[in-house]
N, C-alpha and C positions, 0 to 999 in steps of 0.2 A: 496565399493558401487559405482556404476556408474549410474549417473542420467542424463537424457536428458531434457533440458529446451527448449521448443519450443516457441520462441519469445525472441528477444534480446534487447528490449527496457527497460523501467524502472522497470517493474515487473521482467524481466529477470536479471537485475542488482541485485535486492534484493535477488532473489533466488540463483544466482550464488555465491554471497558474503556469504550467510548463509550456502550453501552447502559446501563450502570450510571450514567454521568454524566447520562443522560437520565432516570434514576429508574425504569428498567424492570427486570423480573426476566428472568433469562437461563437457558435450557436449552442446553447445548452437547452436540452429538451427534457422535461420531466412532467409527469402527470400531477404532481403536487404543486400547489400554488406558491408555496414558500419553501425554498430549498437553499442550502448554503452557497452553491456554485452560481446561483442566479445573480448575485451581487458582483461577481467577478467577470461575468460573460459580456460579450459585445451585444448579444441579443439573447433574451430568454423567452422560450415558448412553452406555455403550459399545454401539454399534449400527451395523451396516452399513445405510445408508439404502436400499440395494437391497431390503432385507427390508421390504416395505410393510405387512405384517401387524403387526409390532412398531412400525413407524413410526406407524401410526394410534393406537396406545395411547399412545405417548410424546407425540404432538402434540395430544392432546385438550386443548381449551381455549386453544391457542396463538393469538395475534392476528396474528402475522406470522412468516414463515420467511425467513431470509436465508442463502443458500449462502456458505460460506467454503471452497470447494473448486474445483479446476479439472478434476476427473474428469468426463469427458463423460457417461459412463453415469449417474453419480449426478445430474448436472444434468438430464439428460433425464427420469429417473425422478421427481425432485422436481417438475419442470415439469408432467408429466402428472398426478401424484398430487395436487398442490395445486390444479390446475385442476378436477379431478374432485370434490374435497372443498370447493371454494370458500374455501380458505385463501389469503390474499394471499402471493405469493412475490416477493421483491425481486430479480428477475433478469430481464433483457431478453435472451432467447435469440438474437434476430436480431442485435442490436448486438454481443453477445458473440462470435457466430460470425465477425464481421468482425474485431473487435479481437484475438481470440485467434490469428488467422493473420497473421503479419507479411507474407506474400505478398499476402493480400487487403487488408490495411491499406495497403500500398505502392501497390497498384493504385488504391485509393480516393484516396490523396493526389495521385497523378498526375492522376486524373480531375477532381478539384475544384481542382487547382492549389494544393496546400498545399506550402510549402517543406519539403523533406526531403533527406537525403543522396542523392547520385547513385548509382544502382544499377549493378552490373556488367552488361555489359562497358564501359559508358560512363565508368567512373571508373578512375583509376589506383591505384597503391599508395602507402601502405598501405591495405588494405581490411579490413573487419570482416565476419565471417560469423556468422549467428545461425540456430538452428533456427526454422523458421516458426512452430511451435506451442509454442516454449519460453516460459518465464515468467521475467521479470526478466533477470538476468545468466547464467542457466543455459545452458551450452553455448557461450557467446560466445568467438570466437577471432579473433585479429588476424594478418594475413599481410603481410609486408614486401615480398614479391616473388612472381613467378609460380611459381618453383621450389617454394617452401614450399606454395603453394596446390595445385599438382599432386600433391605428395607426400601431402597430406592428402586430396585428392579426386581420385584417379586416374580417368581416363576423361573423360567429357564435362563441360564446365562451362557454366552453373552446375549444381551437383548438385541433384537433386530434393529438395524439402522444406526447402531452405535459402534464406535471404535474404543476399545479398552486396552491400555498399554501400561507398562511400568512408568511410574512417575520419576523422571530424571531431573536432577537439579544441576544448575550451572548457568553461565552467561549465554545469552541468545544472540544470534547473528543472522543477517539477511544478505542475500546476493541475488541480483537480477541477471538473467542471461537472455540475450536477444539474438535472433537470426533465423535461418532456415536450415534444413538438413544438410550437413556437411560444412556449414559455415556459421558457427556460433561464437558469440563474443560475451564472455563473462565480464560483468562490470565491476563496480567497487563494492567490497564488503563493508557493511555498516554494523555497528553494535546497537543492540536493542535493550531498552530497560522497560519493565512492565509495572503496572500498578497492582493493587491487591486483587483485582479481578482478572489478571492476566491480559489486560489490554495494554498495548504499547503506549507509553507516556513520553518516551524520549528516544531519539535516534542520534547516535554520535559517530563522527567520522574525522579522520580515518580510523580504521579498526585497530584494536590492540592485539589481534591475532598475529602470530609470527608469519613470516613469509612462507614457511613450510606449510602451516595450517591453511593459509590463504590458497596455496597451490592445491592442497587436498580438496578444499571446498570447491574450487573451480573445476577440478576433475570430476567430482561428484555431480556438479550441476550440468556439465556437458554430457555426462553419461546418461542422466535422466532425460535431457533434452533430445538426445539422439534416440533414446528408447521410445519416446512418445512422438517422435518426428515433429517437434515443435516448429510452428511457423508464426513467429511473433515474439512475444515477451513472456517470460515466466519468472516468478519469484520463488526462491528456495530459502526456507528458514531452518536453521540448525541450532542445536544446543551443544556446548562443550561440556561433556560429562566424563569426569575422571580421565581427562586428556584425550578423549575421542570425540570427534564431531559426529553427532547423530541427527539425521534429518527428521524434523518434526512434521513439516508439511510443504507442499508445493502449491502454487497458484498460477495457472496459465491465464492471467489477466493482468491489466495494469494495476499495480498496487497503490496504496496511499502511503505517505510519510517518507519512505526511503528514497524515492526518485528525486524529491526536492533536496534532500540532504546530499545525495550524490551529485546533483547538478551544481550545488554551491561548493562542494569539495573538489570536484574534478573538471567542471565545465561541460560534462557529458549530459546532454538532454535526451532522456529516454524516449520522449514522444517523437523526436526526430528519427531515432533508430527504429522505433516501432513502425513509423510511416515507411521507412526504407524497406522494411521486410514485407510490406503488403502492397505498396504502390506499384503500378506497372513500370517497366524500365524507362519509358519516356518521361515519367514524372520523378524519377529518382535523382536526376542530375544535381540538385542542390545538396544531396547527402552523400554522393559517391565519394568525394574526396576524403571526407572525415570518418567514414564508416568504421575502419579498423585502425585509425591512427589519431586518436584523441590525445591531447596533452594531459598528463596526469598531474594536476596542480597540487592535489592533496592539501588543500586549505582545511583548517580545522573548522568543524561545524557542530553546533548544538542545536537540535531541532526538538522543541518540546511544547506541550500543551498546558496552558494555565487557566484556572478558573478563579476569578476575583469576586468575592462576596463580602460586602460590608467591611472592606479593609483587609480581609484575609486572602492571601495568595496561596493557591494550592496547585501543585503539579498533578495532573490527572491523565487518564487514558484518553485516547482519541475520541471516544464516544461523546465527550462533552461538546464537541464541535458539530455533531450531527443535527442537533435540534436548536442551534443558535440563531436560526434565521439567516437571511442573506449576509454573506461575509464580504469584506472589502480588504484591499491591500494597503498597508501603511508602511512606507519606507521610513527608516530611522526611528522606529517605534520605541521610545524610552531608551534609545541607544542600541537597540537591536538592528541588525542589517535590514530586516523586514519583518512584518507580522501580518498574518491573515486573521482578521478579528471582526467582532461586531461592536467594538468599543466606540463610544462617542463621548466627547468632553462632558464631565459632570456625572457620568454614570457610576454607580457603585456596584453594579452586578454586570459582569461581562466575561467573555472568554477570548483567548487568543492562542494562535500557534506562532511561537517565536522562532525566528530563524536568525541565529547568532553565529558569526564567523570570527576567525582569528588566524594569525599566521600559522598556527599549529593547534592541535587539539587542546593543549593545556591553556594556551592564550584564549581560545574560544570559551573555555570553561570559566576563566577569570572574567571575561567580558560578560558572560552569562550571569555571573553573580552580581556584577554591577547593574545589569539591567533589572534583575529581580529587586535589588535594593532600591533602585529609582522608582520602580512601580510601587513598592511598599510605602515609600515616602509620599508619593503622589496620592495614594489611597488615604494615608493618614491625614494629609492636608484637606482632602475633600471631606472626610469624616469630622474634622475639627471645625469646619465652617459652621457658623450659626444658621 
């Protein structure tokens, strides 16, 4: 199986990592000369996907194309080009159009009666404002009173192109769902922890939600998937606020972070399931047997990002990995199961995504603490050298 991943940043890293776990060969394509996924791929091609002439040469013999970009022009070009060439594209344009607009998503939630934060002006303060087309935590702002809101958005409220909702507090959770209309498979719920900028810094598995809450989350996700007639994979993020799960956002594309945590906790590889949902029947045979019958191992997993600067180890949001240059895989990294990192011996400034496992979540967390301690000792020894 040869897969082309168009986009070499954080989504590209996730896809490349899991494609290799599936035993596939990977071509990463990005218009930038230095991107994180390039160091993990079997082949990296610097190319603007809008140049369809070169694209045809690069994609010769590819079995599947997976976008790892949110650039609308690139997505449109890939959709048209792959359709014309008969190459499967793991991308649901219609579902993505809804999920990539927070305004459209909110209208959908209201229509199908999905619990979500109350929108302005029916909510009070504090409230949170998010660009409708923004990704993740980008552009998120919190306002404690109307004066702050009017200073930021002078003129009419709400401002065009923004979503404003009540600010709800509580733990956050993620769930991926995969399939086609009438056949959806909710995967494993993972627990999310954020940094001060609301960027996810840590994913934990298995979840601490109760079985009843997991069931509610799965029902919500299937209801949304059916409403948008999803063909492929979608991520659903919720917050547990005063005992109720409220949907914060959906994303009908391959996410970063949570798929790797799910893979190590359950053995489920989402890239294989995504391929199953889009490949023609003749190409599905390797996935048929396991599509709905994966073993639920429920190994404990701690997946987190660290930045090391002159001996100081800091847990940060995923954004620190985006500009770290080409990354590589390091098995057994300071006692972690694996790490995706730009580390090299003797360096005092580096970043890493740590993947730490244990027989259960508590053991994984104890192992995580030992890994961090070992990294701190290592950093101290480097700093102490003359």
